C-alpha positions as CSV (number, residue, x, y, z in Angstrom):
1,M,136.7,313.8,61.8
2,K,133.1,314.4,60.9
3,T,134.2,315.0,57.3
4,V,135.8,311.6,57.0
5,E,132.7,309.9,58.5
6,F,130.5,311.9,56.1
7,L,132.6,310.8,53.1
8,K,132.5,307.2,54.2
9,S,128.7,307.4,54.4
10,V,128.5,309.0,51.0
11,K,130.6,306.1,49.6
12,S,128.3,303.6,51.3
13,E,125.2,305.3,49.9
14,F,126.6,305.3,46.4
15,G,127.0,301.6,46.7
16,K,123.3,301.2,47.3
17,V,122.3,303.2,44.2
18,V,120.7,301.1,41.4
19,W,122.1,302.7,38.2
20,P,120.1,302.3,35.0
21,K,121.4,300.1,32.2
22,K,122.9,301.6,29.1
23,D,119.9,300.7,27.0
24,E,117.5,302.3,29.5
25,V,119.5,305.5,29.5
26,K,119.4,305.6,25.7
27,G,115.7,304.9,25.6
28,M,114.9,307.6,28.2
29,T,117.2,310.1,26.5
30,L,115.3,309.4,23.2
31,V,112.0,310.0,24.9
32,V,113.2,313.3,26.4
33,L,114.6,314.5,23.0
34,V,111.3,313.6,21.2
35,L,109.3,315.4,23.9
36,V,111.5,318.5,23.7
37,A,111.2,318.6,19.9
38,F,107.4,318.2,20.1
39,M,107.0,320.9,22.7
40,T,109.3,323.2,20.7
41,V,107.1,322.9,17.6
42,Y,103.9,323.2,19.7
43,F,104.9,326.3,21.5
44,G,106.4,327.8,18.4
45,A,103.1,327.3,16.6
46,L,101.2,328.7,19.5
47,D,103.4,331.7,19.6
48,A,102.9,332.3,15.9
49,V,99.2,332.1,16.2
50,F,99.0,334.5,19.2
51,S,101.4,336.9,17.5
52,R,99.2,336.9,14.4
53,M,96.1,337.5,16.5
54,I,97.7,340.4,18.3
55,S,99.0,342.0,15.1
56,L,95.5,341.7,13.6
57,L,94.0,343.3,16.7
58,I,96.5,346.1,17.0
59,G,97.3,346.6,13.3
């Protein structure tokens, strides 16, 4: 019986959720993708610089 009560409360809570609009989701997704692309380039460049420095020190 507790399972049924739990599922009813879950359904009730889902009704209270304020879901974002489609345009908001698109905008937030774009922000995330741009940030991921920027961070990928940034850390790739940082890795290249440190790799070059290490190879100069060792090599």
